[in-house]
C-alpha positions as CSV (number, residue, x, y, z in Angstrom):
1,X,14.7,-16.0,4.6
2,X,11.7,-18.3,4.3
3,X,9.7,-18.4,1.1
4,X,6.0,-17.6,1.1
5,X,4.3,-20.6,-0.4
6,X,1.0,-20.7,1.3
7,X,-2.0,-18.3,1.6
8,X,-1.8,-18.4,5.5
9,X,1.8,-17.3,5.4
10,X,1.0,-14.6,2.9
11,X,-1.7,-13.1,5.0
12,X,0.5,-13.5,8.1
13,X,3.2,-11.4,6.3
14,X,0.6,-8.7,5.5
15,X,-0.6,-8.7,9.1
16,X,3.0,-8.3,10.2
17,X,3.4,-5.3,7.9
18,X,0.1,-3.8,9.2
19,X,1.4,-4.1,12.8
20,X,4.7,-2.5,12.0
21,X,3.1,0.4,10.0
22,X,0.6,0.8,12.7
23,X,3.3,1.1,15.4
24,X,5.5,3.5,13.5
25,X,3.1,5.6,11.5
26,X,-0.1,5.6,13.6
27,X,1.3,5.2,17.2
28,X,-0.4,1.8,17.4
29,X,-3.9,3.2,17.6
30,X,-5.5,1.2,14.8
31,X,-7.2,-2.0,15.6
32,X,-6.2,-5.0,13.6
33,X,-8.6,-5.6,10.8
34,X,-9.2,-8.8,9.0
35,X,-6.7,-8.7,6.0
36,X,-7.9,-10.7,3.0
37,X,-6.2,-11.4,-0.3
38,X,-8.8,-11.8,-3.1
39,X,-9.3,-10.5,-6.7
40,X,-10.4,-6.9,-6.8
41,X,-11.7,-5.3,-10.0
42,X,-9.5,-2.4,-11.2
43,X,-8.0,-1.7,-7.8
44,X,-4.9,-2.5,-5.8
45,X,-6.7,-2.7,-2.5
46,X,-9.8,-1.7,-0.7
47,X,-11.0,-0.9,2.9
48,X,-14.4,-1.8,4.1
49,X,-15.7,1.1,6.5
50,X,-17.9,-1.1,8.6
51,X,-17.5,-4.3,10.7
52,X,-17.6,-6.7,7.8
53,X,-16.5,-9.6,10.0
54,X,-18.4,-10.5,13.2
55,X,-17.7,-12.8,16.2
56,X,-20.0,-13.4,19.1
57,X,-19.2,-10.1,20.8
58,X,-17.2,-7.9,18.4
59,X,-16.7,-6.8,14.8
60,X,-13.7,-6.1,12.7
61,X,-13.0,-4.0,9.7
62,X,-11.5,-5.5,6.5
63,X,-8.6,-4.5,4.3
64,X,-8.2,-6.4,1.1
65,X,-5.1,-6.6,-1.1
66,X,-5.8,-7.5,-4.6
67,X,-4.3,-10.9,-5.2
68,X,-3.2,-10.2,-8.8
69,X,-1.1,-7.2,-7.9
70,X,1.4,-8.8,-5.4
71,X,4.1,-9.1,-8.0
72,X,4.7,-5.3,-7.7
73,X,7.8,-3.9,-5.9
74,X,7.4,-4.3,-2.1
75,X,7.2,-0.5,-1.5
76,X,4.1,-0.3,-3.7
77,X,2.4,-3.2,-1.9
78,X,3.3,-1.4,1.4
79,X,1.9,1.9,0.0
80,X,-1.4,0.2,-0.9
81,X,-1.7,-1.1,2.6
82,X,-0.9,2.2,4.1
83,X,-3.4,3.9,1.7
84,X,-6.1,1.7,3.2
85,X,-4.8,2.4,6.8
86,X,-5.2,6.1,6.1
87,X,-8.9,5.4,5.3
88,X,-9.1,3.4,8.5
89,X,-7.5,6.3,10.5
90,X,-10.2,8.8,9.2
91,X,-13.0,6.3,9.7
92,X,-12.3,4.8,13.2
93,X,-10.1,7.4,14.8
94,X,-11.2,10.8,13.4
95,X,-14.7,9.7,12.5
96,X,-14.7,11.8,9.3
97,X,-15.7,10.9,5.7
98,X,-12.8,11.0,3.3
99,X,-14.6,9.7,0.2
100,X,-17.7,10.4,-1.8
101,X,-19.3,9.1,-5.1
102,X,-19.7,5.6,-3.8
103,X,-16.3,5.5,-2.1
104,X,-14.3,6.4,-5.3
105,X,-13.6,10.2,-4.9
106,X,-10.9,10.9,-2.3
107,X,-11.3,14.3,-0.8
108,X,-8.9,16.6,1.0
109,X,-9.4,14.7,4.4
110,X,-7.9,11.6,2.7
111,X,-5.1,13.7,1.3
112,X,-4.2,15.1,4.7
113,X,-4.2,11.7,6.4
114,X,-2.2,10.0,3.6
115,X,0.4,12.7,3.4
116,X,0.7,12.7,7.2
117,X,1.5,9.0,7.2
118,X,4.2,8.3,4.6
119,X,2.4,8.7,1.2
120,X,2.5,11.1,-1.7
121,X,-0.9,12.0,-3.2
122,X,-1.6,12.8,-6.9
123,X,-5.0,14.4,-7.8
124,X,-7.1,13.1,-10.7
125,X,-10.3,14.6,-12.0
126,X,-12.3,11.5,-11.6
127,X,-11.0,10.1,-8.3
128,X,-9.7,13.0,-6.4
129,X,-6.5,12.3,-4.4
130,X,-6.9,8.5,-4.8
131,X,-3.6,8.0,-6.6
132,X,-0.9,7.5,-4.0
133,X,2.8,6.6,-4.0
134,X,5.4,5.9,-1.3
135,X,7.1,8.9,0.1
136,X,10.9,8.8,0.8
137,X,10.0,8.4,4.5
138,X,8.2,5.1,3.7
139,X,10.9,3.8,1.4
140,X,13.6,4.5,4.0
141,X,11.4,2.8,6.7
142,X,11.2,-0.3,4.5
143,X,15.0,-0.4,4.1
144,X,15.1,-1.0,7.9
145,X,12.5,-3.8,7.8
146,X,14.0,-6.7,5.9
147,X,11.8,-9.0,7.8
148,X,8.9,-7.9,5.6
149,X,10.6,-8.9,2.3
150,X,8.9,-12.3,2.2
151,X,5.9,-11.7,-0.1
152,X,6.7,-13.9,-3.1
153,X,3.3,-15.0,-4.3
154,X,1.0,-13.5,-6.8
155,X,-2.3,-14.7,-8.3
156,X,-2.0,-15.3,-12.0
157,X,-4.9,-13.5,-13.7
158,X,-6.8,-15.4,-16.5
159,X,-7.1,-12.2,-18.5
160,X,-4.4,-9.4,-18.6
161,X,-7.3,-6.8,-18.6
162,X,-8.9,-8.0,-15.4
163,X,-7.5,-7.9,-11.9
164,X,-10.5,-9.4,-10.2
165,X,-14.2,-10.4,-10.4
166,X,-15.7,-7.4,-8.6
167,X,-15.9,-5.1,-5.7
168,X,-18.4,-4.6,-2.9
169,X,-20.7,-1.7,-2.3
170,X,-19.3,0.7,0.3
171,X,-15.7,-0.3,-0.1
172,X,-13.0,2.3,-0.5
173,X,-10.3,1.3,-2.9
174,X,-7.2,2.5,-4.7
175,X,-8.0,2.7,-8.4
176,X,-5.4,1.1,-10.6
177,X,-3.4,3.8,-12.5
178,X,-3.4,3.8,-16.2
179,X,-0.4,6.2,-16.1
180,X,2.8,4.4,-17.0
181,X,5.3,4.2,-14.1
182,X,7.4,1.3,-15.3
183,X,10.3,3.4,-16.5
184,X,11.2,4.7,-13.1
185,X,14.4,3.2,-11.5
186,X,15.3,3.7,-7.8
187,X,18.9,3.8,-6.6
188,X,20.0,3.7,-2.9
189,X,23.3,4.6,-1.3
190,X,24.5,1.5,0.7
191,X,25.9,3.8,3.4
192,X,23.6,6.7,4.1
193,X,20.5,5.2,2.3
194,X,19.9,8.3,0.3
195,X,17.4,7.5,-2.5
196,X,17.3,8.9,-6.0
197,X,15.1,8.0,-9.0
198,X,16.0,7.9,-12.7
199,X,14.1,7.2,-15.9
200,X,16.9,4.9,-17.3
201,X,19.8,2.8,-16.0
202,X,22.6,5.0,-14.8
203,X,25.9,4.7,-12.9
204,X,25.7,7.1,-10.0
205,X,27.9,7.9,-7.0
206,X,26.6,9.3,-3.7
207,X,28.3,12.7,-3.3
208,X,28.3,12.4,0.5
209,X,29.7,8.9,0.9
210,X,31.5,8.5,-2.5
211,X,29.9,5.0,-2.8
212,X,28.3,3.6,-5.9
213,X,24.5,3.7,-5.5
214,X,22.6,0.4,-5.9
215,X,19.6,-0.1,-8.1
216,X,16.7,-1.7,-6.0
């Protein structure tokens, strides 16, 4: 497997992930946006719901992945991209508004789109259904896409408290959770790919295959 050592290769990998998710979760109907990797304040990613990039005869939407968050597990990076693709689905395909309060409060339209496309939503008082996690469907999908496991770069933030330098008006982003998730461990059966989660290190055997499950 080639290592990702340049920005061009990093964005190429994210574009590859977008195309694969688009094909399998959205029937290929989403147009390729411009995918950027820049600092984003207090968010993992954001979607720009207008043609932020223009050529002579057409425009393209933008999805940004926060550069300082790429050291997370791949399933969380993938979930961040899928979160923004759910916004893009509502915007460009269904033509419905799924956010209010300056693009921060995620309403039931976002929840329906996200849960229909491989995500689990958690509601918060301030941001609505903005907090999303990968559903088992998405995790199992990633297990069959080893070609996406090449993202090995992450921007080092100068301050631990700051992910980026700012956001743009009109962007729709995933607010970074202040809720601790670091104690969760994921185990996968090497035969049937059944997935379980635990709050500590355990030795567990799949009851169907009688194989030791592997921590990933």
